C-alpha positions in Angstrom: 112.0 6.4 18.6 111.3 3.0 17.2 107.7 2.6 16.1 105.9 0.3 13.7 105.6 2.7 10.8 109.1 4.0 10.8 110.1 2.3 7.6 107.2 3.9 5.8 108.1 7.3 7.3 111.7 6.9 6.1 110.7 5.7 2.6 108.0 8.4 1.9 109.7 11.4 3.6 107.6 14.5 3.6 104.7 12.7 1.9 103.8 11.5 5.4 102.0 14.5 6.9 102.9 16.0 10.2 99.8 18.3 10.8 97.4 15.6 12.0 96.8 11.9 12.0 93.1 11.7 11.5 91.4 9.2 9.3 90.9 10.8 5.8 88.5 10.4 3.0 88.9 11.3 -0.7 86.3 14.0 -0.2 88.9 16.0 1.8 90.5 17.0 -1.5 87.2 18.4 -2.7 86.8 20.5 0.4 90.4 21.7 0.0 89.7 22.6 -3.6 92.9 20.7 -4.7 94.4 22.0 -7.9 92.1 25.0 -8.1 93.7 28.1 -9.7 92.3 31.5 -8.5 90.9 33.6 -11.3 89.8 30.8 -13.6 87.2 28.0 -13.7 88.1 24.9 -11.6 88.4 22.1 -14.2 87.7 18.7 -12.6 87.7 15.2 -14.0 86.1 12.5 -11.9 88.0 9.4 -13.1 85.7 6.4 -12.5 82.7 8.6 -11.6 80.1 5.8 -11.5 76.7 7.4 -10.8 78.3 10.8 -10.9 77.2 12.0 -7.5 80.5 13.7 -6.7 79.4 16.6 -8.9 77.2 17.7 -6.0 80.2 17.9 -3.7 82.2 20.0 -6.2 79.3 22.3 -7.0 78.8 22.9 -3.2 82.5 23.9 -3.1 82.4 25.9 -6.3 79.1 26.5 -8.2 81.1 27.3 -11.3 83.2 24.2 -11.4 83.7 22.6 -14.8 83.1 19.0 -13.8 83.3 16.0 -16.2 82.6 12.4 -15.2 84.5 9.6 -16.9 84.0 5.9 -16.7 84.0 2.7 -18.7 80.8 1.7 -20.4 78.6 -1.0 -18.9 79.9 -1.0 -15.3 77.3 -1.7 -12.6 77.8 1.8 -11.2 77.4 3.4 -14.6 74.3 1.4 -15.3 72.8 2.7 -12.1 73.3 6.3 -13.1 70.1 8.4 -13.4 71.2 12.0 -13.4 71.4 14.0 -16.6 72.5 17.4 -15.1 76.3 16.9 -15.7 78.7 16.0 -18.5 79.5 12.3 -18.7 82.0 10.6 -21.0 83.1 7.0 -21.6 86.5 5.5 -22.2 88.3 2.2 -22.6 89.8 2.2 -19.2 93.2 3.5 -20.3 93.1 6.3 -22.9 91.6 9.5 -21.4 89.8 11.2 -24.3 90.9 14.8 -23.5 93.8 17.0 -24.6 97.0 17.7 -22.6 96.7 20.0 -19.6 92.9 19.8 -19.6 92.2 19.6 -15.9 93.3 21.2 -12.6 92.2 18.2 -10.6 91.8 14.5 -11.5 89.7 13.1 -8.7 89.7 9.3 -8.3 87.8 7.8 -5.3 88.3 4.1 -4.8 88.9 3.3 -8.5 92.6 2.4 -9.0 92.1 -1.0 -7.3 89.7 -1.9 -10.1 92.0 -0.8 -13.0 93.6 -3.5 -15.2 96.4 -1.3 -16.5 97.2 1.2 -13.7 100.6 2.3 -15.0 99.1 3.2 -18.4 96.1 5.0 -16.9 98.2 7.0 -14.4 100.4 8.1 -17.3 97.3 9.4 -19.0 96.3 11.2 -15.8 99.7 13.0 -15.8 99.2 14.0 -19.4 95.8 15.6 -18.9 96.8 17.4 -15.7 97.7 21.1 -15.8 101.3 21.8 -14.6 100.0 23.0 -11.2 97.2 20.5 -11.0 96.5 17.6 -8.6 95.7 14.0 -8.9 93.9 13.1 -5.6 91.5 10.6 -4.1 91.8 7.3 -2.4 92.4 3.6 -3.2 92.7 0.3 -1.4 95.7 -1.2 0.3 94.5 -4.2 2.3 90.8 -4.4 1.4 89.2 -7.8 0.6 88.2 -8.6 -3.0 85.2 -6.5 -4.1 83.5 -5.5 -7.3 86.1 -7.4 -9.5 89.0 -5.5 -7.8 92.4 -6.3 -9.4 95.1 -4.6 -7.2 95.9 -3.3 -3.7 98.6 -0.6 -3.3 101.2 -0.3 -0.6 102.4 3.2 0.1 105.7 2.5 -1.7 104.0 0.8 -4.6 101.6 3.7 -5.2 104.5 6.2 -5.0 106.5 4.2 -7.6 103.6 4.1 -10.0 103.1 7.9 -9.6 106.8 8.6 -10.0 107.0 6.5 -13.2 104.2 8.7 -14.7 106.0 11.9 -13.8 103.9 12.6 -10.7 105.2 13.3 -7.2 103.3 12.0 -4.2 102.9 15.1 -1.9 100.8 13.4 0.8 99.5 10.0 1.8 97.0 9.7 4.6 95.4 6.7 6.4 91.8 5.8 5.6 89.7 3.2 7.3 91.7 0.4 8.9 92.1 -3.1 7.2 90.7 -5.1 10.1 87.4 -3.2 10.0 87.1 -3.9 6.2 87.9 -7.6 6.7 85.3 -7.9 9.5 82.8 -6.1 7.3 83.2 -8.8 4.7 82.6 -11.5 7.3 79.3 -9.9 8.2 76.1 -10.9 6.4 76.0 -9.2 3.0 73.0 -7.4 1.5 71.4 -6.3 4.8 70.6 -2.5 5.1 71.1 -2.7 8.8 74.5 -4.3 8.5 75.5 -1.7 5.8 74.5 1.1 8.2 76.4 -0.5 11.0 79.7 -0.9 9.1 79.2 2.2 6.9 79.6 4.5 9.9 83.3 3.7 10.1 84.0 5.7 6.9 82.7 8.9 8.4 84.3 8.5 11.8 87.4 6.9 13.3 87.4 3.2 12.7 88.2 0.8 15.6 91.8 -0.1 14.9 92.6 3.6 14.1 91.2 4.4 17.6 93.4 1.8 19.1 96.4 3.2 17.3 95.6 6.7 18.5 95.7 5.4 22.1 98.9 3.6 21.4 100.5 6.7 19.9 99.4 8.8 22.9 100.9 6.3 25.3 104.2 6.3 23.3 104.3 10.0 22.9 104.3 9.7 19.1 103.9 12.9 17.0 101.4 13.2 14.1 103.9 12.0 11.5 104.9 8.9 13.4 101.3 8.1 14.0 100.3 8.6 10.4 103.1 6.3 9.2 101.9 3.6 11.7 98.3 3.9 10.6 99.4 3.7 7.0 101.0 0.3 7.8 97.6 -1.1 8.9 95.1 0.8 6.8 92.7 -0.8 4.3 92.4 2.4 2.2 94.8 5.2 1.5 94.0 8.8 0.7 96.5 10.5 -1.6 97.4 13.7 -3.5 100.1 13.9 -6.2 101.2 16.7 -8.5 103.3 16.9 -11.7 107.0 16.9 -11.0 108.7 20.3 -11.6 111.2 18.8 -14.0 110.2 15.7 -16.0 110.9 14.7 -19.6 108.3 16.1 -21.9 105.6 13.5 -22.4 104.5 12.5 -25.8 101.7 14.9 -26.8 98.3 14.1 -28.1 96.3 16.8 -29.9 
């Protein structure tokens, strides 16, 4: 069958899921307990943690989680932080100040699009991940400029960055669609009512994704074909990557 996302499906192979084609948030990987190893504490780094509110999600999933929030100093989100019930650290935006194999999950929600040196940072993520750990979260593909954003990532581009760091993309799922994000930027900014109106599309199927579901049903597309097609048009991508089984030994830092 010829369908719009067939090139993505061919390029990404098994990283395009075949179980369902629902719109996905980074929080899915918290609920799934990505990287968690039975019998030992779940060690989590929230990379670009901002106010640090993700700690509540992790503690709800595992009250004993060893959660650390990491962000650059002086960002708007960091300056808004008021909580003191978790561990927070600062860094320079590249060098993660922890030893090798320190974390089972590096969680990164809508942060990579703001990073100035993504290749260097993702190499650091690979260094601090445990061998069976996960790097998971979400990032922007076709989202308008916001909060000094620097990059948008196509499915192939994100996979290449991960591969270069010794990480394998194990799944890529569609988030909110690009047209909805563009329309949101055209709406009046700073209005609580407008924020509520547009904010609902993160927690439920966004308009273009709904249209694509109908298109997929009419064409008889399976979940994998529909996922690949949604990835073509999505504004945000949800991802999980893991260390490759056989990669050159990275330079170690004590």
